[in-house]
SERO-4910 file (N, C-alpha, C, O; in steps of 0.05 Angstrom, whole numbers):
BEGIN
 pado doro    nc1    nc2    nc3   cac1   cac2   cac3    cc1    cc2    cc3    oc1    oc2    oc3
  Met    A    100   -403   -209     83   -417   -190     81   -447   -197     76   -454   -221
  Thr    A     84   -464   -178     81   -492   -183     52   -499   -182     36   -486   -169
  Pro    A     44   -521   -196     16   -529   -195      6   -536   -167    -18   -533   -161
  Asp    A     24   -546   -150     17   -553   -122     17   -528   -105     36   -523    -91
  Val    A     -5   -514   -106     -7   -488    -92    -13   -493    -62    -30   -509    -55
  Arg    A      1   -479    -45     -4   -480    -17      0   -452     -5     16   -437    -14
  Ala    A    -15   -447     16    -12   -421     30    -11   -427     60    -31   -434     72
  Arg    A     13   -424     72     16   -431    100      2   -411    117     -4   -416    141
  Trp    A     -5   -387    107    -17   -366    123    -47   -365    120    -60   -348    132
  Ala    A    -59   -383    104    -88   -382     99    -98   -410     92    -82   -428     88
  Ala    A   -124   -412     91   -137   -438     84   -144   -438     55   -158   -419     46
  Leu    A   -135   -458     40   -143   -461     12   -172   -472     11   -178   -492     24
  Leu    A   -189   -459     -4   -217   -468     -6   -220   -487    -29   -208   -483    -50
  Pro    A   -236   -508    -25   -239   -529    -45   -257   -520    -69   -280   -530    -71
  Ile    A   -247   -502    -85   -262   -493   -108   -247   -503   -133   -223   -498   -136
  Ala    A   -261   -516   -151   -248   -527   -175   -240   -505   -194   -254   -484   -196
  Gly    A   -218   -510   -208   -208   -490   -227   -195   -466   -215   -191   -465   -191
  Gln    A   -189   -447   -232   -176   -423   -223   -195   -399   -224   -212   -397   -242
  Met    A   -192   -381   -204   -208   -357   -204   -191   -334   -215   -167   -334   -213
  Ser    A   -205   -314   -225   -192   -290   -235   -197   -267   -216   -212   -269   -197
  Val    A   -183   -245   -220   -187   -221   -204   -216   -212   -204   -228   -206   -184
  Glu    A   -228   -212   -228   -255   -203   -231   -275   -221   -215   -294   -211   -203
  Glu    A   -270   -247   -215   -287   -265   -200   -283   -261   -170   -302   -263   -155
  Leu    A   -259   -255   -162   -254   -250   -133   -269   -225   -125   -281   -225   -103
  Met    A   -268   -204   -141   -281   -179   -134   -311   -182   -134   -325   -166   -121
  Ala    A   -322   -201   -148   -351   -205   -150   -362   -221   -126   -386   -223   -123
  Leu    A   -344   -233   -109   -353   -248    -86   -368   -230    -67   -361   -206    -64
  Pro    A   -389   -240    -53   -403   -223    -34   -385   -217    -10   -368   -232     -3
  Glu    A   -390   -194      3   -375   -186     26   -379   -206     48   -401   -216     52
  His    A   -358   -211     63   -359   -232     84   -340   -223    106   -320   -209    101
  Arg    A   -345   -233    131   -327   -226    153   -300   -238    149   -280   -228    159
  Trp    A   -298   -261    135   -272   -273    128   -260   -257    105   -274   -245     90
  Arg    A   -233   -258    103   -220   -243     82   -210   -263     61   -197   -283     67
  Tyr    A   -217   -257     36   -210   -274     14   -187   -263     -3   -185   -239     -7
  Glu    A   -169   -281    -12   -147   -273    -30   -145   -295    -52   -159   -315    -51
  Leu    A   -127   -290    -70   -120   -310    -90    -90   -316    -89    -74   -299    -85
  Leu    A    -84   -342    -92    -56   -351    -94    -54   -369   -119    -64   -391   -119
  Ala    A    -42   -358   -140    -40   -372   -165    -67   -382   -175    -70   -405   -184
  Gly    A    -87   -365   -172   -114   -371   -182   -131   -387   -162   -154   -392   -168
  Lys    A   -120   -395   -140   -134   -411   -120   -145   -392    -98   -130   -375    -88
  Leu    A   -170   -396    -91   -183   -379    -70   -173   -388    -42   -174   -411    -35
  Thr    A   -164   -368    -27   -156   -373      1   -173   -356     20   -183   -335     12
  Gln    A   -175   -366     44   -191   -352     64   -174   -347     89   -161   -365    100
  Arg    A   -174   -321     98   -159   -313    122   -178   -305    143   -201   -297    137
  Pro    A   -170   -307    169   -188   -300    191   -197   -271    189   -183   -254    179
  Pro    A   -221   -265    200   -230   -237    201   -212   -220    220   -199   -231    238
  Ser    A   -213   -194    216   -197   -177    234   -212   -174    261   -236   -179    262
  Asp    A   -198   -165    282   -210   -160    308   -205   -131    315   -194   -116    299
  Leu    A   -214   -123    339   -212    -95    347   -183    -86    349   -176    -64    340
  Leu    A   -165   -103    360   -137    -96    362   -125    -91    334   -110    -72    330
  Tyr    A   -131   -109    315   -122   -106    288   -131    -79    276   -114    -64    265
  Asp    A   -156    -73    280   -167    -48    269   -154    -23    281   -149     -3    268
  Met    A   -148    -25    307   -135     -2    321   -107      2    311    -99     25    307
  Met    A    -92    -20    307    -65    -18    297    -64     -5    269    -48     13    264
  Val    A    -82    -15    252    -83     -4    225    -90     26    225    -78     41    211
  His    A   -110     34    242   -118     62    243    -94     79    252    -90    100    240
  Met    A    -80     71    273    -57     86    283    -35     89    262    -25    111    258
  Leu    A    -29     67    248     -8     68    229    -15     85    204      1    100    194
  Val    A    -40     82    195    -49     98    172    -46    128    179    -37    144    163
  Ser    A    -55    136    203    -53    164    211    -25    173    212    -18    195    203
  Ala    A     -7    157    224     21    164    227     35    167    200     50    186    195
  Leu    A     29    148    182     41    149    155     32    174    139     48    187    127
  Arg    A      6    179    140     -5    202    125      6    228    136     14    246    121
  Asp    A      8    231    163     18    255    175     47    259    167     55    282    161
  Phe    A     63    238    169     91    240    163     96    247    133    111    265    127
  Ala    A     82    233    116     85    238     87     78    267     80     91    280     64
  Arg    A     56    277     92     48    305     87     69    325     97     76    344     83
  Thr    A     79    320    121    100    338    133    126    337    117    139    358    113
  Ala    A    133    313    108    159    309     94    156    316     64    176    316     50
  Gly    A    132    322     55    129    329     27    131    305      8    138    308    -15
  Ile    A    126    281     19    127    257      3     98    251     -7     80    246      9
  Val    A     95    252    -33     68    248    -44     64    218    -49     79    205    -64
  Gly    A     43    207    -37     37    179    -41      9    173    -31     -5    190    -22
  Thr    A      2    147    -32    -24    138    -24    -21    115     -3     -6     96     -8
  Thr    A    -35    118     19    -36     97     39    -61     81     35    -83     91     37
  Leu    A    -58     55     30    -80     37     25    -86     21     50    -68     12     64
  Gln    A   -112     17     56   -120      2     79   -138    -21     70   -159    -17     58
  Glu    A   -129    -46     76   -145    -70     68   -154    -69     39   -177    -72     32
  Thr    A   -135    -64     21   -140    -62     -7   -126    -85    -22   -102    -89    -18
  Gly    A   -140    -99    -39   -128   -121    -53   -109   -111    -74   -114    -92    -88
  Val    A    -86   -125    -77    -66   -117    -96    -57   -142   -112    -51   -163   -100
  Val    A    -57   -140   -138    -48   -162   -155    -18   -162   -156     -6   -142   -165
  Ile    A     -5   -183   -147     24   -184   -147     35   -205   -167     60   -208   -168
  Ser    A     18   -218   -181     27   -237   -201     34   -223   -227     23   -201   -233
  Ala    A     53   -234   -242     61   -222   -268     39   -227   -288     23   -246   -286
  Thr    A     39   -210   -309     20   -213   -330     23   -240   -344     46   -248   -350
  Gly    A      1   -255   -348      3   -281   -360      3   -304   -340     -1   -327   -348
  Glu    A      9   -298   -315      8   -318   -294    -19   -320   -282    -35   -300   -283
  Pro    A    -27   -342   -269    -52   -343   -254    -52   -321   -233    -31   -315   -221
  Asp    A    -75   -308   -229    -76   -285   -211    -70   -292   -182    -81   -311   -171
  Thr    A    -52   -275   -171    -47   -276   -142    -54   -249   -131    -43   -228   -140
  Val    A    -72   -248   -112    -82   -223   -100    -78   -224    -70    -89   -242    -57
  Phe    A    -62   -206    -59    -58   -204    -30    -73   -180    -20    -75   -159    -33
  Val    A    -83   -182      5    -97   -159     18    -81   -153     44    -87   -165     64
  Pro    A    -62   -135     43    -47   -129     67    -64   -111     86    -84    -99     78
  Ala    A    -55   -110    111    -68    -92    130    -67    -64    120    -87    -49    121
  Leu    A    -44    -56    111    -41    -30     98    -16    -30     81      1    -48     83
  Ala    A    -15    -11     63      8     -9     44     11     20     36     -7     36     37
  Phe    A     36     27     28     41     54     19     53     53     -8     72     38    -14
  Ile    A     42     70    -26     52     72    -54     59    101    -60     41    118    -58
  Arg    A     84    106    -67     91    134    -75     79    140   -102     76    123   -119
  Ser    A     72    165   -106     58    173   -130     75    168   -155     64    166   -177
  Ala    A    101    167   -152    118    163   -175    113    136   -187    118    131   -211
  Gln    A    102    117   -171     95     90   -182     70     90   -198     65     73   -215
  Met    A     52    110   -193     26    109   -204     23    130   -227     33    152   -225
  Ser    A      9    122   -248      2    141   -269    -21    158   -260    -40    148   -248
  Val    A    -19    183   -266    -41    201   -258    -68    192   -270    -89    197   -259
  Ala    A    -66    178   -293    -90    169   -306   -102    145   -294   -125    137   -301
  Asp    A    -88    132   -275    -98    107   -263   -113    114   -237   -100    120   -217
  Pro    A   -140    112   -237   -154    118   -212   -149     96   -192   -144     73   -199
  Leu    A   -151    103   -166   -145     84   -145   -164     60   -146   -156     38   -139
  Ala    A   -188     65   -155   -208     43   -156   -200     21   -175   -210     -2   -173
  Glu    A   -181     27   -193   -172      7   -213   -145     -4   -206   -131    -16   -224
  Ile    A   -136     -1   -181   -109    -10   -174   -105    -40   -179    -83    -49   -185
  Leu    A   -127    -56   -176   -125    -85   -181   -117    -90   -209   -103   -110   -215
  Ser    A   -127    -74   -228   -123    -80   -256    -96    -72   -266    -87    -81   -288
  Val    A    -81    -55   -251    -55    -46   -261    -32    -61   -250     -9    -56   -257
  Arg    A    -37    -81   -232    -16    -98   -221      7    -81   -210     29    -83   -219
  Leu    A      0    -65   -190     19    -47   -178     26    -56   -150      9    -58   -132
  Val    A     52    -62   -145     61    -73   -119     70    -50   -102     87    -34   -109
  Pro    A     58    -47    -78     66    -26    -59     96    -29    -51    107    -51    -51
  Glu    A    108     -6    -45    136     -7    -36    138    -15     -7    157    -28      2
  Phe    A    118     -8      9    117    -14     38     91    -28     44     69    -19     37
  Val    A     93    -51     59     70    -67     65     71    -74     95     92    -79    106
  Val    A     47    -74    107     44    -82    135     25   -105    137      3   -104    126
  Glu    A     33   -127    150     16   -150    155     14   -154    185     33   -149    200
  Ile    A     -9   -163    194    -13   -168    223    -21   -197    227    -40   -206    214
  Ser    A     -6   -211    243    -11   -239    247    -37   -244    261    -47   -228    276
  Ala    A    -49   -268    255    -73   -277    268    -66   -298    289    -45   -311    286
  Pro    A    -83   -302    308    -78   -323    328    -73   -350    315    -87   -358    296
  Gly    A    -52   -364    324    -46   -390    313    -25   -390    291    -15   -411    284
  Gln    A    -20   -367    279      0   -366    258     28   -366    269     33   -356    291
  Glu    A     47   -379    255     74   -381    264     92   -366    245     84   -358    223
  Arg    A    117   -361    254    136   -345    238    141   -356    210    141   -341    191
  Pro    A    145   -383    207    150   -393    180    126   -387    161    131   -384    137
  Asp    A    102   -386    172     78   -380    155     81   -352    142     79   -349    118
  Leu    A     85   -332    159     86   -305    149    113   -297    138    115   -278    123
  Ala    A    134   -312    145    160   -308    132    157   -314    102    168   -300     85
  Glu    A    143   -335     96    138   -342     68    122   -321     53    128   -314     30
  Arg    A    102   -310     67     86   -288     55    103   -263     51    101   -250     30
  Ala    A    119   -256     71    136   -232     68    155   -235     45    159   -216     30
  Gln    A    167   -259     42    185   -263     19    171   -262     -8    183   -255    -28
  Thr    A    146   -270     -8    130   -268    -32    126   -239    -40    128   -232    -63
  Trp    A    120   -222    -20    117   -194    -25    143   -182    -36    143   -168    -56
  Leu    A    166   -189    -23    192   -178    -32    198   -188    -60    209   -173    -77
  Gly    A    192   -213    -66    198   -224    -92    181   -211   -114    189   -210   -137
  Ala    A    157   -200   -106    140   -186   -125    148   -158   -130    139   -145   -149
  Gly    A    165   -147   -112    175   -119   -116    172   -101    -93    181    -78    -95
  Ala    A    161   -109    -70    159    -92    -47    188    -88    -35    205   -105    -38
  Asn    A    192    -65    -23    218    -59    -12    220    -66     18    240    -77     27
  Val    A    199    -60     32    199    -65     61    172    -77     69    151    -69     60
  Val    A    173    -98     86    149   -111     96    151   -113    127    170   -124    137
  Trp    A    131   -102    140    129   -106    169    109   -129    175     88   -130    164
  Ile    A    117   -148    192     99   -168    202     96   -163    232    115   -165    248
  Ile    A     72   -155    240     67   -149    269     56   -174    283     38   -187    273
  Trp    A     68   -179    307     60   -202    323     48   -192    349     62   -189    369
  Pro    A     22   -186    350     10   -175    374     14   -192    399     19   -182    421
  Ala    A     12   -219    397     15   -236    420     43   -236    432     46   -239    456
  His    A     63   -231    415     91   -231    424    101   -203    428    124   -200    439
  Arg    A     86   -183    421     95   -155    422    121   -151    407    140   -140    417
  Gln    A    121   -161    383    145   -159    366    136   -152    337    113   -155    329
  Val    A    156   -141    322    151   -135    294    176   -144    278    198   -137    285
  Asp    A    171   -160    258    192   -169    240    193   -149    216    173   -144    203
  Ile    A    216   -137    211    220   -119    189    236   -134    167    260   -140    171
  Trp    A    223   -139    145    235   -153    123    244   -133    101    229   -114     95
  Arg    A    268   -137     90    278   -120     69    291   -137     47    301   -159     53
  Ala    A    290   -127     23    303   -142      1    332   -133      0    339   -113    -14
  Gly    A    350   -147     14    378   -140     14    391   -150    -12    380   -167    -26
  Arg    A    414   -139    -19    428   -146    -43    457   -156    -38    471   -143    -22
  Asn    A    464   -178    -50    491   -188    -49    502   -189    -77    492   -204    -94
  Gly    A    523   -175    -81    536   -175   -107    552   -201   -111    566   -209    -93
  Gln    A    551   -214   -134    566   -238   -140    579   -235   -167    567   -224   -186
  Ala    A    604   -244   -169    618   -242   -195    623   -271   -205    630   -289   -190
  Ser    A    620   -275   -231    624   -301   -243    635   -298   -271    623   -283   -287
  Ala    A    658   -311   -277    670   -310   -303    674   -281   -313    671   -275   -336
  Gly    A    682   -264   -294    688   -237   -301    663   -219   -305    666   -196   -310
  Leu    A    639   -231   -301    615   -215   -304    602   -211   -277    603   -229   -260
  Ser    A    591   -187   -272    579   -180   -247    549   -185   -248    536   -178   -267
  Ser    A    538   -198   -227    510   -202   -226    501   -198   -197    517   -200   -179
  Glu    A    475   -193   -193    465   -189   -166    442   -208   -161    425   -213   -178
  Thr    A    442   -219   -137    419   -236   -128    407   -223   -103    422   -212    -86
  Thr    A    382   -223   -101    368   -210    -78    365   -230    -55    353   -251    -59
  Thr    A    375   -224    -32    372   -240     -8    357   -225     13    366   -205     23
  Pro    A    333   -235     20    317   -220     40    332   -219     67    346   -237     75
  Glu    A    328   -196     80    339   -192    107    316   -187    126    296   -174    119
  Val    A    319   -197    151    297   -193    170    309   -185    197    330   -195    205
  Arg    A    296   -165    209    304   -156    236    280   -158    254    258   -148    248
  Ile    A    284   -171    277    262   -175    297    263   -152    317    283   -148    331
  Cys    A    242   -136    318    241   -112    336    223   -118    359    202   -132    357
  His    A    231   -108    382    216   -113    407    203    -87    416    205    -66    402
  Ile    A    188    -88    438    170    -66    445    185    -40    449    173    -18    446
  His    A    211    -40    457    225    -15    462    240     -5    437    255     15    439
  Asp    A    238    -19    415    252    -11    390    236      9    374    212     12    377
  Met    A    250     23    356    238     41    337    236     27    310    255     14    301
  Leu    A    213     30    297    208     17    271    213     38    249    205     61    252
  Asp    A    225     29    227    231     48    206    223     36    179    216     12    177
  Val    A    223     53    158    217     45    131    237     57    112    230     72     94
  Asp    A    263     51    117    285     63    101    280     58     72    269     37     64
  Asp    A    288     77     55    287     76     26    259     81     15    257     87     -9
  Val    A    239     79     31    212     85     22    202    112     34    194    130     19
  Leu    A    204    114     60    197    138     75    221    146     93    220    141    117
  Pro    A    242    157     81    266    164     97    259    183    120    245    203    116
  Gly    A    268    175    144    263    191    167    238    183    183    235    192    206
  Phe    A    221    166    172    198    157    187    207    137    209    219    117    203
  Met    A    200    143    233    206    126    256    180    123    272    166    143    278
  Tyr    A    174     98    281    150     93    296    157     75    320    167     53    316
  Pro    A    151     84    344    157     67    368    140     42    367    115     43    365
  Ala    A    152     19    370    138     -6    370    118     -6    393     97    -19    392
  Ala    A    125      7    415    107      7    439     80     19    433     60     12    446
  Tyr    A     78     37    413     52     49    406     32     28    396      8     32    398
  Leu    A     43      7    384     26    -14    373     13    -32    394     -8    -44    390
  Phe    A     26    -33    417     18    -53    437      8    -40    463     11    -52    485
  Val    A     -4    -17    462    -14     -4    486    -40    -17    494    -52     -9    514
***
């Protein structure tokens, strides 16, 4: 992280110094949503009824599918996740929802302590707020992928579209040695398309139209 911290998807609050995860969790509850970006406090708009309805529908669909498919995991709703590496200033994102397969989690780690274990979900859903533009949330999606997420959905209620971001891989060879660099891939889905979460929840398909009824 560079010292010049900026968040295109949120407002940086003028608080001196850096905040920790513990200090973030100690903040009083507020209708605005708070996160950390490299130790800097950011403020995102509060959710609305449409946001809450989308999250509720997706959480139900994910849980039902995982149960039927025998995939053991946890669906998180509006839960803060530390995505910064150990030793870096804390970065905490709060997605609309996220899915973590149990293979990622130690049985000894209670869900209440997820912030302290720095566990990045494999699947993340973000919902845009009025006034946000694609470059804003494209940067956020790539931050998720860079931290270790496999699939990120960005839902655009005003446009009735969903961007599906994935960490694609391009093999490159140099001086006889093979190396891989990760290049994010994005697919823009429209209201008549089916949304998927390949590699995380194989077989899960969700009609985009269900989000925009």
